[in-house]
C-alpha atoms as a printed R data frame, in Angstrom:
    type eleno elety resid chain resno        x      y       z
1   ATOM     1    CA   MET     A     1  -83.162 37.381 -21.154
2   ATOM     2    CA   ARG     A     2  -86.006 35.705 -22.869
3   ATOM     3    CA   ARG     A     3  -88.517 34.482 -20.442
4   ATOM     4    CA   GLY     A     4  -90.928 31.636 -22.060
5   ATOM     5    CA   LYS     A     5  -94.145 29.772 -21.187
6   ATOM     6    CA   ILE     A     6  -92.338 27.790 -18.344
7   ATOM     7    CA   TRP     A     7  -90.820 30.810 -16.647
8   ATOM     8    CA   ARG     A     8  -94.337 32.465 -16.803
9   ATOM     9    CA   GLN     A     9  -96.217 29.240 -15.309
10  ATOM    10    CA   ALA     A    10  -93.705 29.134 -12.544
11  ATOM    11    CA   ASN     A    11  -94.298 32.421 -11.352
12  ATOM    12    CA   PRO     A    12  -96.915 32.617  -8.717
13  ATOM    13    CA   THR     A    13  -98.653 35.818 -10.103
14  ATOM    14    CA   ASN     A    14  -99.557 33.800 -13.307
15  ATOM    15    CA   PRO     A    15 -103.138 32.435 -13.349
16  ATOM    16    CA   ALA     A    16 -101.782 29.259 -14.852
17  ATOM    17    CA   PHE     A    17  -99.544 28.754 -11.868
18  ATOM    18    CA   THR     A    18  -99.838 25.403  -9.818
19  ATOM    19    CA   PRO     A    19  -97.656 23.821  -7.312
20  ATOM    20    CA   GLU     A    20  -96.468 21.246 -10.230
21  ATOM    21    CA   THR     A    21  -95.333 24.418 -12.197
22  ATOM    22    CA   SER     A    22  -93.311 25.651  -9.142
23  ATOM    23    CA   PRO     A    23  -89.521 25.059  -8.902
24  ATOM    24    CA   PHE     A    24  -89.817 25.883  -5.270
25  ATOM    25    CA   PHE     A    25  -92.438 23.288  -4.649
26  ATOM    26    CA   HIS     A    26  -90.332 20.535  -6.091
27  ATOM    27    CA   LEU     A    27  -87.143 21.697  -4.247
28  ATOM    28    CA   SER     A    28  -89.233 21.893  -0.928
29  ATOM    29    CA   ARG     A    29  -90.349 18.293  -1.692
30  ATOM    30    CA   LEU     A    30  -86.782 17.035  -2.411
31  ATOM    31    CA   THR     A    31  -85.608 18.923   0.520
32  ATOM    32    CA   GLY     A    32  -88.165 17.471   2.607
33  ATOM    33    CA   LEU     A    33  -87.724 13.919   1.511
34  ATOM    34    CA   TYR     A    34  -83.903 14.237   1.802
35  ATOM    35    CA   HIS     A    35  -84.358 15.044   5.470
36  ATOM    36    CA   LEU     A    36  -86.791 12.242   6.084
37  ATOM    37    CA   ARG     A    37  -84.294  9.890   4.716
38  ATOM    38    CA   MET     A    38  -81.418 11.365   6.432
39  ATOM    39    CA   ASP     A    39  -83.093 11.333   9.799
40  ATOM    40    CA   ALA     A    40  -84.045  7.784   9.481
41  ATOM    41    CA   HIS     A    41  -80.411  6.790   8.622
42  ATOM    42    CA   LEU     A    42  -79.010  9.089  11.275
43  ATOM    43    CA   LYS     A    43  -81.295  8.471  14.167
44  ATOM    44    CA   PRO     A    44  -79.482  5.041  14.878
45  ATOM    45    CA   ILE     A    45  -76.313  6.862  15.516
46  ATOM    46    CA   GLY     A    46  -77.684  9.848  17.543
47  ATOM    47    CA   MET     A    47  -77.589 12.263  14.899
48  ATOM    48    CA   ASP     A    48  -80.030 14.374  12.907
49  ATOM    49    CA   VAL     A    49  -79.737 16.664   9.882
50  ATOM    50    CA   PRO     A    50  -79.076 19.997  11.745
51  ATOM    51    CA   ARG     A    51  -76.270 18.492  13.672
52  ATOM    52    CA   TRP     A    52  -74.958 16.945  10.281
53  ATOM    53    CA   ARG     A    53  -74.662 20.637   8.981
54  ATOM    54    CA   VAL     A    54  -72.920 21.946  11.902
55  ATOM    55    CA   LEU     A    55  -70.388 18.951  12.026
56  ATOM    56    CA   ASN     A    56  -69.948 19.457   8.249
57  ATOM    57    CA   ILE     A    57  -69.501 23.302   8.526
58  ATOM    58    CA   LEU     A    58  -66.982 23.078  11.368
59  ATOM    59    CA   TYR     A    59  -65.016 20.056   9.620
60  ATOM    60    CA   GLU     A    60  -64.523 22.729   6.857
61  ATOM    61    CA   HIS     A    61  -63.865 25.623   8.936
62  ATOM    62    CA   GLU     A    62  -62.068 24.185  11.857
63  ATOM    63    CA   CYS     A    63  -63.350 27.067  14.155
64  ATOM    64    CA   ALA     A    64  -66.170 29.377  13.385
65  ATOM    65    CA   PRO     A    65  -68.416 31.775  15.369
66  ATOM    66    CA   ILE     A    66  -72.001 30.582  15.950
67  ATOM    67    CA   SER     A    67  -73.186 33.294  13.780
68  ATOM    68    CA   THR     A    68  -71.195 31.938  10.979
69  ATOM    69    CA   ILE     A    69  -72.355 28.535  11.341
70  ATOM    70    CA   ALA     A    70  -75.953 29.647  11.438
71  ATOM    71    CA   ASP     A    71  -75.641 31.784   8.352
72  ATOM    72    CA   LEU     A    72  -73.905 28.902   6.454
73  ATOM    73    CA   ALA     A    73  -76.552 26.390   7.817
74  ATOM    74    CA   VAL     A    74  -79.463 28.860   6.953
75  ATOM    75    CA   ILE     A    75  -80.672 28.451  10.659
76  ATOM    76    CA   ARG     A    76  -81.953 31.238  12.631
77  ATOM    77    CA   MET     A    77  -79.311 32.500  15.422
78  ATOM    78    CA   PRO     A    78  -81.282 31.544  18.496
79  ATOM    79    CA   THR     A    79  -82.060 28.055  17.015
80  ATOM    80    CA   MET     A    80  -78.325 27.491  16.143
81  ATOM    81    CA   THR     A    81  -77.237 28.776  19.570
82  ATOM    82    CA   LYS     A    82  -79.496 26.137  21.397
83  ATOM    83    CA   LEU     A    83  -78.106 23.478  19.146
84  ATOM    84    CA   ILE     A    84  -74.610 24.152  19.571
85  ATOM    85    CA   TYR     A    85  -75.136 24.078  23.375
86  ATOM    86    CA   ARG     A    86  -76.918 20.796  23.130
87  ATOM    87    CA   MET     A    87  -73.978 19.601  20.999
88  ATOM    88    CA   GLU     A    88  -71.354 20.638  23.373
89  ATOM    89    CA   GLY     A    89  -73.442 18.749  26.101
90  ATOM    90    CA   GLU     A    90  -73.096 15.630  23.866
91  ATOM    91    CA   GLY     A    91  -69.410 16.209  23.680
92  ATOM    92    CA   LEU     A    92  -69.444 16.811  19.775
93  ATOM    93    CA   VAL     A    93  -68.229 20.565  19.745
94  ATOM    94    CA   SER     A    94  -66.657 22.714  22.239
95  ATOM    95    CA   THR     A    95  -67.001 26.447  22.690
96  ATOM    96    CA   ARG     A    96  -65.020 29.381  23.887
97  ATOM    97    CA   VAL     A    97  -65.221 33.182  23.921
98  ATOM    98    CA   SER     A    98  -63.423 34.618  21.089
99  ATOM    99    CA   ALA     A    99  -60.143 36.476  22.126
100 ATOM   100    CA   LYS     A   100  -60.647 39.112  19.612
101 ATOM   101    CA   ASP     A   101  -64.429 40.014  20.651
102 ATOM   102    CA   GLY     A   102  -65.814 38.929  23.873
103 ATOM   103    CA   ARG     A   103  -69.424 38.939  22.459
104 ATOM   104    CA   VAL     A   104  -68.520 36.199  19.870
105 ATOM   105    CA   THR     A   105  -68.594 32.557  20.748
106 ATOM   106    CA   GLU     A   106  -66.356 30.186  18.831
107 ATOM   107    CA   VAL     A   107  -66.913 26.658  18.052
108 ATOM   108    CA   SER     A   108  -64.859 23.806  17.193
109 ATOM   109    CA   LEU     A   109  -65.241 20.083  16.848
110 ATOM   110    CA   THR     A   110  -64.031 17.805  19.590
111 ATOM   111    CA   GLU     A   111  -62.528 14.456  18.855
112 ATOM   112    CA   LYS     A   112  -65.997 12.990  19.322
113 ATOM   113    CA   GLY     A   113  -67.219 15.537  16.687
114 ATOM   114    CA   HIS     A   114  -64.860 14.500  14.346
115 ATOM   115    CA   ALA     A   115  -65.614 10.811  14.735
116 ATOM   116    CA   GLY     A   116  -69.345 11.992  14.367
117 ATOM   117    CA   VAL     A   117  -68.371 13.569  10.839
118 ATOM   118    CA   ASP     A   118  -66.868 10.249   9.666
119 ATOM   119    CA   GLN     A   119  -70.097  8.291  10.966
120 ATOM   120    CA   VAL     A   120  -72.670 10.706   9.192
121 ATOM   121    CA   ARG     A   121  -70.717 10.865   5.919
122 ATOM   122    CA   VAL     A   122  -70.954  7.086   5.686
123 ATOM   123    CA   LYS     A   123  -74.928  7.431   6.098
124 ATOM   124    CA   ALA     A   124  -74.959 10.491   3.877
125 ATOM   125    CA   GLY     A   125  -73.098  8.638   1.258
126 ATOM   126    CA   LEU     A   126  -75.912  6.034   1.139
127 ATOM   127    CA   ILE     A   127  -78.392  8.601   0.573
128 ATOM   128    CA   PHE     A   128  -76.433 10.336  -2.187
129 ATOM   129    CA   GLU     A   129  -75.604  7.233  -3.984
130 ATOM   130    CA   ARG     A   130  -79.383  6.458  -4.009
131 ATOM   131    CA   ALA     A   131  -80.254  9.875  -5.202
132 ATOM   132    CA   PHE     A   132  -77.667 10.285  -8.009
133 ATOM   133    CA   HIS     A   133  -76.887  6.834  -9.038
134 ATOM   134    CA   ASP     A   134  -78.022  7.811 -12.548
135 ATOM   135    CA   ILE     A   135  -76.946 11.304 -12.747
136 ATOM   136    CA   GLU     A   136  -73.837 12.221 -14.711
137 ATOM   137    CA   ASP     A   137  -71.266 14.629 -13.667
138 ATOM   138    CA   GLY     A   138  -72.177 17.311 -16.006
139 ATOM   139    CA   GLU     A   139  -75.827 17.183 -14.780
140 ATOM   140    CA   ILE     A   140  -74.561 17.420 -11.119
141 ATOM   141    CA   GLU     A   141  -72.507 20.399 -12.175
142 ATOM   142    CA   ALA     A   142  -75.382 22.205 -13.896
143 ATOM   143    CA   PHE     A   143  -77.529 21.408 -10.984
144 ATOM   144    CA   MET     A   144  -75.260 22.832  -8.498
145 ATOM   145    CA   LYS     A   145  -74.524 25.981 -10.612
146 ATOM   146    CA   ILE     A   146  -78.323 26.792 -10.959
147 ATOM   147    CA   MET     A   147  -78.996 26.224  -7.098
148 ATOM   148    CA   LYS     A   148  -76.077 28.521  -6.217
149 ATOM   149    CA   LYS     A   149  -77.274 31.025  -8.758
150 ATOM   150    CA   ILE     A   150  -80.858 31.054  -7.266
151 ATOM   151    CA   TYR     A   151  -79.454 31.321  -3.792
152 ATOM   152    CA   ASP     A   152  -77.383 34.230  -4.403
153 ATOM   153    CA   SER     A   153  -80.307 35.782  -6.015
154 ATOM   154    CA   ILE     A   154  -82.752 35.203  -3.007
155 ATOM   155    CA   TYR     A   155  -79.856 36.172  -0.662
């Protein structure tokens, strides 16, 4: 694999490195701005980005252990556990001890949680449309492929 000037400048060990040459700097800025915008849209409906992650994961998985949700959301287990129990108190999720392993707590969406997914997806759609209004399918596909490749390399 040929590594050129851009790759070298993006490497923090290079003297020419600056935040502007770092893909992670731009990714962090993008993620931070996304969270700010999402939180602004979600606060009026009593939601936030961490809850959105949990709701979305459970929507896809129906029932999942807290550890799996934490892994998929890239949130530390103790933080996820606290969030799950807060969400249970809010009526968004229910928990039960796994029939297979008594050490595992399984989580599933309640009716209110399913309704929350629908509400949040409307808000998330507004952010998505604003962010991707002038980006073509091929660009989104390439972006997703690169992000997955980087994620898998770091993981």
